[in-house]
N, C-alpha and C positions, 0 to 999 in steps of 0.2 A: 320217300324211301320205304321199302318193305322189308320185313325180316320175319324169320321163323326160328324161335328158340325152343330147343328140346329139353324137357325135364331130364334129370340124370338117369332115370329108369327107362327113358324112351330113346336115348341117343343111339343112332345107327352105327354099326361097325363099318368103317371105311378104310380105304388105303389112300395115303397122301403122297404125292410126288414131290420130293425135295431133291434138288440137284440131280434130276434125271432118274432117281431111284424111288420105288414105291415102298412105303412103310405102313405098318398097321396103325390104325388110329380110331378115333371116335368123333363123330360129328356133333358139335355143340350148338351151332347156329348157322343159318343162311342169312345173308344180308345183301339187299340189292342197292347198288349205288349207280351213279350216272355211267360208270365205265363197266357195268355188268354185275354178275352175281359173285359174291365172295363167301367163303366158308370159314367159320371159326372152328378149329379142330384141336384135339390133343393127338399127338403122334409119337410113336416110339421107335427110335432107331435101333434099340436093342433092349432086352429085358432089363428092367430097373431104371430106365431113363424115359422120361416123358417131357415133351415140349408142347407148349400151347402156341398156336400160330394162326394167322389169317392168310388164306391162300385163294387164288382164283378158282373158279368153278372147274376149269379143265384139269386142275391138279388134285381133284378128289373123285374117287369112284367107290361104289359099294364094295365091301370086302369080298374077295373071291374065294377065300378059304376059311375054315374053322373058326373057333372062338378066339378071343383076345389072348395075347401073351401076357 
C-alpha cells in the first residue's frame, strides 16, 4: 500500500462529489488500496459544517474557484 499525507499547511483545496453534488473541501491524504486510489478529505456542504470522509479518486478534483469558505 502507498499513501501520501499532507501537512495542514500543504493541503490542496479540492471539490468533493457527494450524492452527485460537488462541495468545497481540503485533501488530507491519498491512499492506494487493491481497489484503487482513495482520498481522505474534509468537505463542507455549507458554511459552518465540515465532514471528514474517505472517497474514491473519481469523486475528488482540484478546486475550480477561489478560496475556502
